[in-house]
N, C-alpha and C positions, 0 to 999 in steps of 0.2 A: 785686484787689478787697479791700476790709477791712470789714466789719460789725461796728459795737459795740453789743449788744443791752441796756440796761439792763432790770431788771426787779425787783419787788420781793423782799423779804429774805422767805425761804417761812418757814412758822410750823407747826413740826413738832409734833401732839401729843403731848409726850413733857416730863417732868421729867428723864428722863437726863442727866447732863450730857454726859457722854462722846458720846450720840448727837448732842447738841445742836450738838458742834464739831464732827462729824464731817460734818452736812448742811444748817449754818448759816453756814457762812462767808460773812461780810459784806463781799466786795469793795469795792473803792471805786467810787462811782457815778461814770458820766461826765458832765461839764459839761454847761452847754448848748449849747455849739457841736455837740459830740460828739454830742448826742440828735439837734439838726437836720441832722448827715451821715448817721446814723443812720437816720432818716424817709425821706431822700431815697433812701438805698440798699436798705431793704426795698419801697421803690414797686416794683422792678425785681427780677424772678425770675433767679437768676444760674444759666441754663440750661449755660453750657461749662463752669463749677465742678461744678454736680451733675454733669452728665456724666463728667466725672475722677473723681470719688469714686466713682462709679457703677461703674466698672473694675473696684472688689472685687467685686463681684456676677459680674462677667465671671468673676474668677479662679474664683470657686467653681462655674462653670458649667462653666467647661474642665475644670477636675480631677476633679469628683464622679463626674458621668457616666460619665467615662472608668474610674475607679479601680472605681465597680462595675461595668461590665461585663467588666472584662478582668481582676482584681487577684484573684476568689474563682475563676477556672477555672485560672488560672498555678499556685496555691498546690494546688489539685486534683491536679493534673498532677504535684507536686513530691511530693506525698504521699501520693496513692492514695485510698483510701475511708476515711483513718483520719478519720472525722467531728469526731471532737473535738479530734485534733490538728490541724484545718482551724480547727474555731471557736475556738482558743486563736492562733494565727495572727493570725485575721480579726481577734484584740481588740486587737491592738494598736494601731488606731486609738483605741480608748477609751480605753486607758490611757494614751498621750501627750494626748490632749484633757483627761483627769481632771487630768495634772500639769501641762502646758504653758498651757492656757487660765488658771487660776487665777494661776500665778507669773508668766505676761506679762503679765496686767493689772496686777498690782500693779509689776513693772519699768516697765511704761510710766508708770503716775502718780510714779514716782519720775523717771523721765529727763524727764517735762514740768514736774516741778518743779525740777527742776536746769537747765532750758534748752536739755538736748537734744531735747527734742520724743519723740513716738511713734512717727513718720514711719521712723526707724532699725530699729525692732524689724518694724514691718509689711515694709517694704522687704526686709530681713532674711529673712523668713519666703517673700517670694514667692520670692527669691533660692535658698533651700535647696530649696523644691517644686521651682523648675525642673528643677535639679542631677538630684530623687528623678524626675520624671516623663523625663528623658532617658537616662537610667538604666536606668530598671526595665525596658524591653523587655527588656533582655539581661540580667540578676538571675539569670537561670532557669540561664544559662552555670555559675554557680558553686552549682547546687544550692539547697537550701530555706535554708542560711546566704545564699548573695546576695540572695535574694528578700527573707528576713526584715532586711538590713543596709538594703537598696533602700527597703523601705516605711519604716524606722523614720527614714530620712532626710527621705523625702517625706511622710510624715505628720507629722513633727516641723516640718518649712517650713509647712505647713495651721494646725496649732495653733496655732502661733506667735504667728501672725499675726491671730488669730481677735479675742480680747478688745480687744489693742491698736488694729485697725481700728474696730472697735464703738464704743469711744471717739473713735477720730479725726472718724467720722461727725458727732458732737453738737459735737466741738472747733472743727470747720471752717467746719459747716452756720449761719447763723442759725436760732433757735428756730423760725420762723416759716412755715423752709420745711425742715426734716427730716423732713415727711412726704414732700416731691418726692423726697428723698436718699435715702430708704430704697427711693422708690419706683423709682427710678435704679438702686439697686443690685439690686431685684429682678428687674428688667424687663432687664438685663443677665444676670442668672443664669440665667433662663431661655430667653432667646436662645444663650448660651453652651451651655446644657445640649442643645438644638433640635441647634446646628450641629455640637457636636463628638460627637455621637450618629451621627450619618451620616456625620461623615468616620470615625467607628473602625469601621462598618458598610462605607464605600465602600474606605479604604486598608488597613486591617488596625491591628493591635496598633501596630507599631512607627512608622509615618510619624506616626498619630495623635498618640502619644506625643513625637514630635520637634517636630510644629507646635505641640502644645499647651505644650510647656516653652519653645518661641520666643514663643509668646505669652503666657505668665506672663512673661519677661525684659520686653517691649514694655511688659505693666503697671507693673512697677517701674520702668521706666523712665518712663513717663508721670507716675507719683507724685513720682518724684525730679527732673523736670524743672518739672512743673507745680504742685505744691502746697506752699506755704509757712506753716509754723505760727508763730500770732501768738504772742507773749510769752505765758507764762505768768502766771499770778496771783500766783507769790512766796510760794505756804504750802506749809507743812510737811506734804508729800505721803510725806515718805521714810517715815510709819508705815506705809504700804498693805503688810502683807503677808497672810500666809496666818492669821494670827489674827486682822487686820480684815474679813477675808473671813467668817470664820465667825459675827464680832460683829455683822457685818452680816446673814447670813442669820437670823439669830437675833432682830435688830430687825425686820426684814422680814414673818417670822412671828408676830411678836406686834403687825405692823398700828400701828406707831407714827407711819410715814408713810402719810399717805392715799392711800388708792389703791395702795399697791406691792406689797400683799400679793396683791389682786385679781389687780393686770398678772401677777404671778410663776405664779399658777393658771392664769389664761385663756391665757399662752404655754404654760404645762407643756401642758393640754388641745388647742391647737392643733398641736400637735407629736405629739400623742398620734393626733389625727386623721390628720395628712400621711404619718406613720409605718405607721398599720394599711392606709393605701392601696398604699403602696409597697412594703411587705413583702407583702401579702396579695389585693391585686384580680387579679395573675395567673391565682394558684390559684380564687381564688373563680370568674373569668369560665371557664375550662378545665371547671370543674363547673357553673355554673349555665348558662353559654350555648351549652356543648356545642361549642369551637371550639380551635384548635388554640395550642399557647404563642404561634406568631408572630402570630397573628390578635390575642391579646390585650393585645400592646403597643399597639395602635391607642389603648387607654385612657391609656395611659402618656404618647403623645404627645398627644391630648386635654387632657391636665391641664398639661401644657406649653405648648400655644397658649393655654390659658385663661390660663397666668399672665403670660404675653406681653402679651395682650388688655389683663390685667386693671389690671399694676402700675403704671403710670404715672396709669392715670385713680383709681387708689386714692390715689395721693398727692395730687391736687388736690381730692380729695372731702375726705380729711384736711385739709386748708389752709380747703377752704370751710367744712364744715358742724362742724369739732373730729372731735378724734381719736378721744375716747371713742364719738359718736354714729357717724363710720366704722365702729368696730369692731363696735356694737353692729349695723347696719346689715348689715357682713359676714357673722358668726355667724347672725342670722337668715334671708337667704337661702341659706348654705350647707348648715343644717340643712334648709332649703326642698327643696334639691338632692337631697340624699342622700335624704332620705325619698324624694322621687320614684324615684332610682335604685332602691332598695329595689322598687319596684314595676316596675319596665323590664323588659319581656320577652324582649329582643333586644341583643347587643352594639351594632348601629345605632342603636337607643334610645337608648343608656346613654352614647353617644359626645358627643353635644351636652350632655346633662345633665352631664358629667365636666367640659367644657369650662366650663360656666357655675359648677359646684361650684368650679372653681380663681380663676375671675375673681373669684368671693366672697370665697376663702381669701385673696387677696394685699389685700382692705381689713382684717383686723386684723392679716396678716401686716407691714402697710408701717407701720402707723398703733402698734402695739403699742410697739415700742423707744422713738420718738420720746415716746412719753407716759411710758413708763419712766424715762428719762433727764433730762427735765426739770426736776424736782426736783431734782438731782443737782449738785453744784458740779465745777468741769472736774477738780480735781485728786483726786477720786475716781471719776473717771466707768472708770479702769481696771478696779477690783476690781468695781465695779456690772456694768460689763456682762460681767465673767466670771462674776459670780452668775447672769446675766438668759441666757447663753450655755449654764450648766450646767443649770439650770430645764427648758429647752428639750431639752438632751441627755436629761435624766432621761424626760421624757415619752418620746421617743424608745426609750430605754433598757428602760423595762418597758414597752412598747407589745405588744411582739412576746410575751410570754410570758401577758401578761394576754387578749390577744386570741385565744392559739395556746389558754389552758386554757378558754376559753369554744369555740371550735370544735369542741374533745373532748369537752368536755357535750352540745354538739348533734349531733356527728357531722357537720357538713355546715360549708362557708365562707358557707352563704347569711346568717346573720347581721350579715355585714361591714358594710353601711349602716348599718343599723339601731346596731350598737354606733358606727360614725362619727357618726350625729345624733344620739346620748345625747351624746359628747363636747361636741360642737358647741352642744348645746342648755345642758349646762354652762358650758362659756366662756360664752355668751350670759349666765347668770344672776350669775357671777364679776365681769365687765364693766358690768353693772348695777350692782354694789353700789360701784363706784368714784363717788367724791363727784363732784359734776358739777361741771366746773372745775379736777378734780386732773389735772393733767401737760398740760394745754393751754400752748398756744404763750404765750409770754413771760409765763407764770404763776412761772419756778422762777427758777434763781437764773441769774446773770449770766453771759452765754455770751461769749466771742471769737467775733467773725464769720469767715466763711471767709475764705481768702486764699489766693489761686493768682496763681502766676508770671505775670506778662503783659507782653509784648513793650514 
Protein backbone atom coordinates (compact mmCIF):
# COMPACT_ATOMS: atom_id res chain seq x y z
CA UNK A 1 0.00 0.00 0.00
CA UNK A 2 1.32 3.42 -0.94
CA UNK A 3 -0.15 6.71 0.24
CA UNK A 4 0.79 10.11 -1.21
CA UNK A 5 0.10 13.12 0.95
CA UNK A 6 -0.06 16.55 -0.74
CA UNK A 7 0.64 19.38 1.67
CA UNK A 8 1.17 23.10 1.25
CA UNK A 9 4.57 24.56 0.70
CA UNK A 10 6.15 25.56 4.01
CA UNK A 11 6.73 29.24 4.70
CA UNK A 12 9.98 29.67 6.59
CA UNK A 13 10.43 32.91 8.51
CA UNK A 14 13.78 33.74 6.97
CA UNK A 15 15.38 35.59 4.10
CA UNK A 16 18.37 33.25 4.11
CA UNK A 17 18.47 32.01 0.51
CA UNK A 18 20.52 28.92 1.33
CA UNK A 19 18.20 27.85 4.09
CA UNK A 20 15.14 28.58 1.97
CA UNK A 21 16.57 26.17 -0.60
CA UNK A 22 17.18 23.71 2.25
CA UNK A 23 13.64 23.53 3.61
CA UNK A 24 11.44 24.91 0.83
CA UNK A 25 11.83 22.17 -1.71
CA UNK A 26 8.66 22.34 -3.75
CA UNK A 27 7.97 18.80 -4.98
CA UNK A 28 5.53 18.33 -7.80
CA UNK A 29 2.01 18.25 -6.53
CA UNK A 30 -0.14 15.19 -7.21
CA UNK A 31 -3.04 15.38 -9.60
CA UNK A 32 -6.71 15.16 -8.74
CA UNK A 33 -6.85 11.38 -9.13
CA UNK A 34 -3.91 10.93 -6.77
CA UNK A 35 -5.59 13.15 -4.20
CA UNK A 36 -8.70 10.92 -4.34
CA UNK A 37 -6.56 7.81 -3.87
CA UNK A 38 -4.78 9.47 -0.98
CA UNK A 39 -8.03 10.44 0.73
CA UNK A 40 -9.29 6.86 0.53
CA UNK A 41 -6.05 5.42 1.91
CA UNK A 42 -5.78 7.96 4.71
CA UNK A 43 -9.21 6.85 5.95
CA UNK A 44 -7.66 3.50 6.90
CA UNK A 45 -5.01 3.17 9.61
CA UNK A 46 -2.20 0.99 8.19
CA UNK A 47 -1.86 -1.30 11.23
CA UNK A 48 0.38 -3.96 9.69
CA UNK A 49 2.90 -1.52 8.21
CA UNK A 50 3.03 0.39 11.50
CA UNK A 51 3.77 -2.90 13.25
CA UNK A 52 6.67 -3.61 10.89
CA UNK A 53 8.17 -0.13 11.30
CA UNK A 54 7.84 -0.51 15.07
CA UNK A 55 10.26 -3.43 14.97
CA UNK A 56 12.99 -0.80 14.93
CA UNK A 57 11.97 -0.05 18.50
CA UNK A 58 12.10 -3.74 19.35
CA UNK A 59 15.72 -3.69 18.15
CA UNK A 60 16.51 -1.01 20.73
CA UNK A 61 14.63 -2.92 23.42
CA UNK A 62 16.48 -6.14 22.62
CA UNK A 63 19.99 -4.66 22.63
CA UNK A 64 19.95 -1.74 25.09
CA UNK A 65 18.99 -3.41 28.40
CA UNK A 66 21.30 -6.40 27.86
CA UNK A 67 24.22 -4.12 27.11
CA UNK A 68 23.50 -1.96 30.15
CA UNK A 69 23.27 -5.04 32.38
CA UNK A 70 26.25 -7.07 31.14
CA UNK A 71 28.83 -4.85 29.43
CA UNK A 72 29.99 -2.83 32.49
CA UNK A 73 30.63 -5.91 34.68
CA UNK A 74 32.53 -7.63 31.86
CA UNK A 75 34.72 -4.57 31.35
CA UNK A 76 35.28 -4.31 35.11
CA UNK A 77 36.29 -7.97 35.33
CA UNK A 78 38.85 -7.42 32.57
CA UNK A 79 40.31 -4.19 33.99
CA UNK A 80 39.84 -4.62 37.73
CA UNK A 81 39.10 -1.50 39.77
CA UNK A 82 40.70 0.94 37.32
CA UNK A 83 37.65 3.20 37.22
CA UNK A 84 39.15 5.73 34.84
CA UNK A 85 40.03 3.00 32.36
CA UNK A 86 36.56 1.48 32.72
CA UNK A 87 35.01 4.86 31.99
CA UNK A 88 37.20 5.28 28.91
CA UNK A 89 36.16 1.91 27.52
CA UNK A 90 32.48 2.56 28.24
CA UNK A 91 32.78 5.85 26.33
CA UNK A 92 33.18 3.88 23.08
CA UNK A 93 29.42 3.97 22.57
CA UNK A 94 29.25 7.77 22.85
CA UNK A 95 32.27 8.25 20.58
CA UNK A 96 30.76 6.05 17.88
CA UNK A 97 27.42 7.82 18.28
CA UNK A 98 29.03 11.21 17.65
CA UNK A 99 30.89 9.86 14.61
CA UNK A 100 28.34 7.57 12.98
CA UNK A 101 24.96 9.21 13.61
CA UNK A 102 25.76 12.37 11.58
CA UNK A 103 27.65 10.42 8.90
CA UNK A 104 24.90 7.83 8.48
CA UNK A 105 22.19 10.49 8.35
CA UNK A 106 23.98 12.36 5.56
CA UNK A 107 24.81 9.11 3.77
CA UNK A 108 21.17 8.01 3.88
CA UNK A 109 20.09 11.32 2.31
CA UNK A 110 22.54 10.79 -0.54
CA UNK A 111 21.47 7.16 -0.96
CA UNK A 112 17.81 8.14 -1.00
CA UNK A 113 18.41 10.84 -3.60
CA UNK A 114 20.28 8.37 -5.82
CA UNK A 115 17.47 5.83 -5.67
CA UNK A 116 19.16 3.32 -3.37
CA UNK A 117 17.10 4.25 -0.32
CA UNK A 118 17.87 4.22 3.38
CA UNK A 119 16.93 0.58 4.03
CA UNK A 120 20.37 -0.86 3.15
CA UNK A 121 21.99 1.28 5.85
CA UNK A 122 19.36 0.31 8.41
CA UNK A 123 19.53 -3.39 7.60
CA UNK A 124 23.33 -3.26 7.51
CA UNK A 125 23.33 -1.77 11.00
CA UNK A 126 21.00 -4.52 12.24
CA UNK A 127 23.21 -7.28 10.81
CA UNK A 128 26.40 -5.73 12.19
CA UNK A 129 24.80 -5.41 15.62
CA UNK A 130 23.56 -9.03 15.47
CA UNK A 131 27.08 -10.27 14.77
CA UNK A 132 28.39 -8.17 17.66
CA UNK A 133 25.72 -9.52 20.01
CA UNK A 134 26.56 -13.10 19.05
CA UNK A 135 30.31 -12.62 19.57
CA UNK A 136 30.29 -10.43 22.65
CA UNK A 137 29.80 -13.11 25.37
CA UNK A 138 33.01 -14.82 24.24
CA UNK A 139 35.04 -11.65 23.71
CA UNK A 140 36.50 -11.83 27.23
CA UNK A 141 38.48 -14.93 26.19
CA UNK A 142 40.77 -12.51 24.34
CA UNK A 143 41.10 -10.06 27.21
CA UNK A 144 40.24 -6.40 27.11
CA UNK A 145 41.33 -6.24 23.45
CA UNK A 146 38.66 -8.74 22.49
CA UNK A 147 36.03 -6.90 24.54
CA UNK A 148 36.88 -3.56 22.91
CA UNK A 149 36.80 -5.12 19.44
CA UNK A 150 33.38 -6.67 20.10
CA UNK A 151 32.08 -3.38 21.53
CA UNK A 152 33.23 -1.46 18.45
CA UNK A 153 31.52 -3.96 16.17
CA UNK A 154 28.32 -3.98 18.23
CA UNK A 155 28.00 -0.24 18.84
CA UNK A 156 28.93 0.52 15.23
CA UNK A 157 25.90 -1.47 14.11
CA UNK A 158 23.62 0.20 16.66
CA UNK A 159 24.71 3.74 15.78
CA UNK A 160 24.86 3.13 12.03
CA UNK A 161 21.09 2.58 11.84
CA UNK A 162 19.92 5.30 14.23
CA UNK A 163 19.48 8.35 11.99
CA UNK A 164 18.57 6.43 8.79
CA UNK A 165 15.87 4.60 10.74
CA UNK A 166 14.45 7.83 12.15
CA UNK A 167 14.35 9.34 8.65
CA UNK A 168 12.81 6.13 7.32
CA UNK A 169 9.85 6.48 9.71
CA UNK A 170 9.00 9.82 8.11
CA UNK A 171 9.64 8.49 4.59
CA UNK A 172 7.39 5.47 4.97
CA UNK A 173 4.60 6.56 7.31
CA UNK A 174 2.05 9.12 6.06
CA UNK A 175 2.12 12.36 8.01
CA UNK A 176 -1.25 11.79 9.64
CA UNK A 177 -0.11 8.50 11.23
CA UNK A 178 3.47 9.30 12.22
CA UNK A 179 2.55 9.59 15.90
CA UNK A 180 1.16 6.06 15.66
CA UNK A 181 4.40 4.99 13.98
CA UNK A 182 6.59 6.37 16.77
CA UNK A 183 4.09 4.99 19.29
CA UNK A 184 4.62 1.53 17.79
CA UNK A 185 8.39 2.03 18.01
CA UNK A 186 8.21 3.08 21.67
CA UNK A 187 5.76 0.30 22.58
CA UNK A 188 7.92 -2.44 21.07
CA UNK A 189 11.05 -0.93 22.62
CA UNK A 190 9.52 -1.14 26.11
CA UNK A 191 8.19 -4.67 25.55
CA UNK A 192 11.58 -5.80 24.28
CA UNK A 193 13.30 -4.26 27.28
CA UNK A 194 11.08 -6.11 29.75
CA UNK A 195 11.34 -9.46 27.95
CA UNK A 196 15.09 -9.41 27.46
CA UNK A 197 15.85 -8.17 30.96
CA UNK A 198 13.90 -11.20 32.20
CA UNK A 199 15.72 -13.48 29.76
CA UNK A 200 19.05 -12.13 30.93
CA UNK A 201 18.19 -12.95 34.53
CA UNK A 202 16.77 -16.38 33.70
CA UNK A 203 19.26 -17.64 31.12
CA UNK A 204 22.45 -15.73 31.85
CA UNK A 205 24.56 -13.68 29.47
CA UNK A 206 25.57 -16.14 26.75
CA UNK A 207 22.13 -17.64 25.93
CA UNK A 208 20.41 -14.24 26.25
CA UNK A 209 22.87 -12.59 23.84
CA UNK A 210 22.47 -15.42 21.33
CA UNK A 211 18.67 -15.15 21.48
CA UNK A 212 19.03 -11.38 21.06
CA UNK A 213 21.29 -11.83 18.02
CA UNK A 214 18.75 -14.16 16.40
CA UNK A 215 15.93 -11.70 17.16
CA UNK A 216 17.87 -8.83 15.56
CA UNK A 217 18.48 -10.91 12.43
CA UNK A 218 14.75 -11.67 12.29
CA UNK A 219 14.03 -7.93 12.51
CA UNK A 220 16.46 -7.28 9.66
CA UNK A 221 14.75 -9.96 7.58
CA UNK A 222 11.32 -8.45 8.29
CA UNK A 223 12.53 -5.03 7.13
CA UNK A 224 14.07 -6.49 3.98
CA UNK A 225 10.99 -8.53 3.05
CA UNK A 226 8.15 -6.27 4.19
CA UNK A 227 9.23 -2.69 3.53
CA UNK A 228 9.55 -1.01 0.16
CA UNK A 229 10.78 2.55 -0.12
CA UNK A 230 8.90 4.68 -2.64
CA UNK A 231 10.86 6.50 -5.33
CA UNK A 232 12.56 9.64 -4.08
CA UNK A 233 11.76 13.16 -5.26
CA UNK A 234 14.96 13.36 -7.31
CA UNK A 235 16.38 16.37 -5.45
CA UNK A 236 20.03 17.35 -4.85
CA UNK A 237 20.61 15.61 -1.51
CA UNK A 238 24.23 14.83 -2.34
CA UNK A 239 25.12 18.07 -0.57
CA UNK A 240 24.16 16.52 2.78
CA UNK A 241 27.42 16.47 4.77
CA UNK A 242 28.79 17.31 8.22
CA UNK A 243 28.93 20.90 7.00
CA UNK A 244 25.20 20.88 6.31
CA UNK A 245 24.63 19.42 9.79
CA UNK A 246 26.46 22.34 11.41
CA UNK A 247 24.61 24.81 9.18
CA UNK A 248 21.27 23.27 10.10
CA UNK A 249 22.10 23.33 13.82
CA UNK A 250 22.87 27.04 13.55
CA UNK A 251 19.63 27.64 11.66
CA UNK A 252 17.65 25.80 14.33
CA UNK A 253 19.39 27.76 17.10
CA UNK A 254 18.38 31.01 15.42
CA UNK A 255 14.73 29.94 15.33
CA UNK A 256 14.31 30.38 11.58
CA UNK A 257 11.90 27.46 11.25
CA UNK A 258 8.78 27.85 13.40
CA UNK A 259 8.91 25.50 16.36
CA UNK A 260 12.15 23.69 15.50
CA UNK A 261 14.29 25.34 18.19
CA UNK A 262 11.62 24.73 20.82
CA UNK A 263 11.31 21.05 19.85
CA UNK A 264 15.08 20.65 20.21
CA UNK A 265 14.97 22.20 23.68
CA UNK A 266 11.99 20.08 24.75
CA UNK A 267 13.62 16.88 23.43
CA UNK A 268 16.85 17.75 25.22
CA UNK A 269 14.96 18.24 28.50
CA UNK A 270 12.90 15.09 27.94
CA UNK A 271 16.05 13.01 27.64
CA UNK A 272 17.58 14.85 30.59
CA UNK A 273 14.56 13.84 32.69
CA UNK A 274 14.75 10.22 31.57
CA UNK A 275 18.52 10.00 32.06
CA UNK A 276 18.16 11.41 35.56
CA UNK A 277 15.82 8.57 36.47
CA UNK A 278 17.78 5.73 34.86
CA UNK A 279 21.11 6.80 36.36
CA UNK A 280 20.17 7.92 39.85
CA UNK A 281 16.95 6.22 40.93
CA UNK A 282 18.62 3.11 42.36
CA UNK A 283 20.87 5.19 44.62
CA UNK A 284 17.97 7.49 45.47
CA UNK A 285 15.71 4.57 46.39
CA UNK A 286 18.34 2.83 48.51
CA UNK A 287 19.02 6.01 50.47
CA UNK A 288 15.48 7.35 50.76
CA UNK A 289 13.39 4.21 51.15
CA UNK A 290 16.04 2.06 52.88
CA UNK A 291 15.68 -0.82 50.41
CA UNK A 292 18.20 -3.26 48.96
CA UNK A 293 19.53 -2.68 45.41
CA UNK A 294 17.52 -5.58 44.01
CA UNK A 295 14.35 -4.13 45.55
CA UNK A 296 15.02 -0.79 43.87
CA UNK A 297 14.74 -2.50 40.46
CA UNK A 298 10.97 -2.56 41.03
CA UNK A 299 11.03 1.12 40.09
CA UNK A 300 12.65 0.40 36.73
CA UNK A 301 10.14 -2.35 36.01
CA UNK A 302 7.30 0.06 36.86
CA UNK A 303 8.73 2.62 34.43
CA UNK A 304 8.98 0.02 31.65
CA UNK A 305 5.41 -1.15 32.26
CA UNK A 306 4.20 2.45 32.15
CA UNK A 307 5.92 2.84 28.79
CA UNK A 308 4.17 -0.25 27.45
CA UNK A 309 0.79 0.99 28.68
CA UNK A 310 1.20 4.55 27.41
CA UNK A 311 3.02 4.26 24.07
CA UNK A 312 0.19 3.30 21.71
CA UNK A 313 -2.43 5.54 23.36
CA UNK A 314 0.09 8.39 23.11
CA UNK A 315 0.14 7.91 19.34
CA UNK A 316 -3.64 7.88 19.09
CA UNK A 317 -3.87 10.98 21.30
CA UNK A 318 -1.37 12.78 19.08
CA UNK A 319 -3.47 11.95 16.02
CA UNK A 320 -6.67 12.98 17.80
CA UNK A 321 -5.78 16.26 19.54
CA UNK A 322 -2.57 17.26 17.76
CA UNK A 323 1.11 16.74 18.50
CA UNK A 324 1.73 20.00 20.37
CA UNK A 325 -1.30 19.50 22.62
CA UNK A 326 -0.30 15.90 23.33
CA UNK A 327 3.19 16.98 24.34
CA UNK A 328 1.85 19.71 26.61
CA UNK A 329 -0.51 17.21 28.25
CA UNK A 330 2.33 14.73 28.73
CA UNK A 331 4.78 17.19 30.29
CA UNK A 332 2.08 18.58 32.61
CA UNK A 333 1.06 15.11 33.82
CA UNK A 334 4.68 14.04 34.16
CA UNK A 335 5.56 17.11 36.25
CA UNK A 336 2.58 16.42 38.53
CA UNK A 337 3.58 12.75 38.95
CA UNK A 338 7.21 13.64 39.66
CA UNK A 339 6.16 16.19 42.26
CA UNK A 340 3.97 13.54 43.90
CA UNK A 341 6.94 11.15 43.84
CA UNK A 342 8.96 13.67 45.79
CA UNK A 343 6.31 13.38 48.53
CA UNK A 344 6.05 9.57 48.49
CA UNK A 345 7.09 7.94 51.76
CA UNK A 346 7.71 4.37 50.60
CA UNK A 347 8.69 2.39 47.54
CA UNK A 348 5.23 0.83 47.43
CA UNK A 349 3.73 4.32 47.13
CA UNK A 350 6.30 5.36 44.54
CA UNK A 351 5.81 2.34 42.25
CA UNK A 352 2.39 3.21 40.73
CA UNK A 353 3.43 6.86 40.46
CA UNK A 354 6.51 5.81 38.49
CA UNK A 355 4.34 3.83 36.09
CA UNK A 356 2.02 6.84 35.66
CA UNK A 357 5.00 9.17 35.15
CA UNK A 358 6.33 6.85 32.47
CA UNK A 359 2.95 6.65 30.72
CA UNK A 360 2.92 10.47 30.72
CA UNK A 361 6.50 10.48 29.38
CA UNK A 362 5.34 8.58 26.30
CA UNK A 363 3.16 11.51 25.18
CA UNK A 364 6.11 13.82 24.38
CA UNK A 365 8.36 10.89 23.54
CA UNK A 366 6.00 9.67 20.81
CA UNK A 367 4.92 13.04 19.41
CA UNK A 368 8.13 15.10 19.48
CA UNK A 369 9.77 13.55 16.43
CA UNK A 370 6.65 13.70 14.17
CA UNK A 371 6.24 17.37 15.10
CA UNK A 372 9.92 18.05 14.45
CA UNK A 373 10.15 16.25 11.10
CA UNK A 374 6.92 17.57 9.58
CA UNK A 375 8.42 20.64 7.82
CA UNK A 376 11.52 18.77 6.63
CA UNK A 377 11.63 17.65 2.98
CA UNK A 378 12.46 14.01 2.44
CA UNK A 379 15.88 14.67 0.93
CA UNK A 380 17.07 16.36 4.16
CA UNK A 381 15.56 14.06 6.76
CA UNK A 382 18.69 12.00 7.41
CA UNK A 383 20.76 15.02 8.44
CA UNK A 384 17.91 16.51 10.49
CA UNK A 385 17.18 13.17 12.17
CA UNK A 386 20.86 13.03 13.17
CA UNK A 387 20.59 16.50 14.67
CA UNK A 388 17.44 15.49 16.58
CA UNK A 389 19.16 12.39 17.97
CA UNK A 390 22.27 14.36 18.92
CA UNK A 391 20.18 16.91 20.82
CA UNK A 392 18.70 14.06 22.88
CA UNK A 393 22.12 12.46 23.35
CA UNK A 394 23.43 15.79 24.61
CA UNK A 395 20.68 15.84 27.22
CA UNK A 396 21.75 12.42 28.41
CA UNK A 397 25.44 13.33 28.39
CA UNK A 398 25.19 16.41 30.59
CA UNK A 399 22.48 15.07 32.88
CA UNK A 400 24.71 12.82 34.96
CA UNK A 401 27.40 15.40 35.83
CA UNK A 402 24.85 18.18 36.43
CA UNK A 403 22.71 16.03 38.71
CA UNK A 404 25.81 14.64 40.41
CA UNK A 405 26.98 18.17 41.21
CA UNK A 406 23.57 18.98 42.73
CA UNK A 407 23.66 15.85 44.86
CA UNK A 408 27.18 16.73 46.04
CA UNK A 409 25.98 20.20 47.05
CA UNK A 410 23.03 18.83 49.00
CA UNK A 411 24.91 15.80 50.34
CA UNK A 412 21.99 13.56 49.39
CA UNK A 413 20.13 11.98 46.47
CA UNK A 414 16.87 13.29 47.93
CA UNK A 415 16.34 16.15 45.36
CA UNK A 416 16.13 13.72 42.40
CA UNK A 417 12.42 14.06 41.71
CA UNK A 418 12.43 17.82 42.31
CA UNK A 419 15.12 18.11 39.64
CA UNK A 420 13.11 15.95 37.27
CA UNK A 421 10.01 18.06 37.98
CA UNK A 422 11.98 21.17 37.07
CA UNK A 423 13.17 19.65 33.79
CA UNK A 424 9.62 18.62 32.86
CA UNK A 425 8.28 22.10 33.70
CA UNK A 426 10.95 23.76 31.53
CA UNK A 427 10.08 21.38 28.69
CA UNK A 428 6.40 22.31 29.06
CA UNK A 429 7.40 25.95 28.69
CA UNK A 430 9.44 25.19 25.57
CA UNK A 431 6.53 23.36 23.91
CA UNK A 432 4.19 26.18 24.87
CA UNK A 433 6.37 28.50 22.74
CA UNK A 434 5.79 26.40 19.61
CA UNK A 435 3.37 28.31 17.34
CA UNK A 436 -0.03 26.66 17.09
CA UNK A 437 -0.25 24.52 13.97
CA UNK A 438 3.52 24.24 13.49
CA UNK A 439 4.58 20.65 12.93
CA UNK A 440 1.05 19.26 12.93
CA UNK A 441 0.02 16.52 10.50
CA UNK A 442 -0.31 17.51 6.85
CA UNK A 443 1.17 20.98 7.32
CA UNK A 444 4.70 20.33 6.10
CA UNK A 445 6.51 19.05 3.05
CA UNK A 446 4.87 16.64 0.64
CA UNK A 447 5.76 13.20 1.98
CA UNK A 448 5.74 9.96 0.11
CA UNK A 449 3.55 7.52 1.97
CA UNK A 450 4.15 4.11 3.37
CA UNK A 451 4.95 1.19 1.14
CA UNK A 452 4.88 -2.38 2.38
CA UNK A 453 5.37 -5.50 0.38
CA UNK A 454 2.17 -7.46 0.44
CA UNK A 455 1.25 -10.64 -1.22
